C-alpha positions in Angstrom: 13.7 4.0 -20.8 15.9 2.0 -18.3 14.8 -1.3 -17.2 14.8 -2.4 -13.6 16.6 -5.3 -12.6 16.8 -7.3 -9.6 20.5 -8.5 -9.9 22.4 -8.2 -6.6 19.1 -8.1 -4.6 17.7 -10.7 -2.6 14.2 -11.2 -1.9 13.1 -11.7 1.6 11.1 -15.0 2.3 7.4 -14.6 3.4 8.3 -16.4 6.3 10.4 -13.8 7.6 8.2 -11.2 6.8 5.7 -13.1 9.1 8.0 -13.7 11.5 8.6 -9.8 12.0 4.8 -9.1 12.1 4.8 -11.8 14.9 7.5 -10.3 16.6 6.0 -6.8 16.2 2.5 -8.0 17.4 4.0 -9.3 20.5 5.7 -5.7 21.2 9.1 -6.2 20.1 10.9 -3.4 18.4 12.8 -3.1 15.0 16.1 -4.1 16.3 15.1 -6.4 18.5 13.2 -8.1 15.8 16.4 -7.7 13.1 18.6 -9.2 15.6 16.3 -12.2 15.9 15.5 -12.6 12.4 18.9 -11.6 11.0 17.5 -9.1 8.6 18.9 -5.9 7.9 18.1 -3.6 11.0 16.9 -0.7 8.0 14.7 -2.8 6.4 13.1 -4.2 9.9 12.5 -0.7 10.7 10.9 0.2 7.6 8.5 -3.1 7.9 8.0 -1.6 11.6 7.2 1.9 10.1 4.4 0.7 8.4 3.2 -1.8 10.9 2.7 1.2 13.1 0.8 3.1 10.4 -1.6 0.0 10.0 -0.3 -1.3 7.0 0.4 -5.4 7.1 0.3 -5.6 3.2 3.8 -6.0 3.3 4.0 -9.2 5.1 1.9 -11.1 2.7 3.2 -9.5 -0.6 3.8 -12.2 -3.1 2.4 -14.8 -1.0 -0.9 -16.7 -1.3 -2.5 -15.8 1.5 -4.2 -12.8 0.0 -6.1 -14.8 -2.4 
């Protein structure tokens, strides 16, 4: 079985994810949100799609806010 590695992949800080969530709640689209946060457009697009479907768990993953 092949082992998965995160080498070469950076994790997005929870602060940036929460910033995206706040911007979406204010009515910003994914392109503007990506520009403001400095994140990859396609990553933010995926967050926006999840947000639009009612899923906000992506913004809190890995944080202590869920406990």
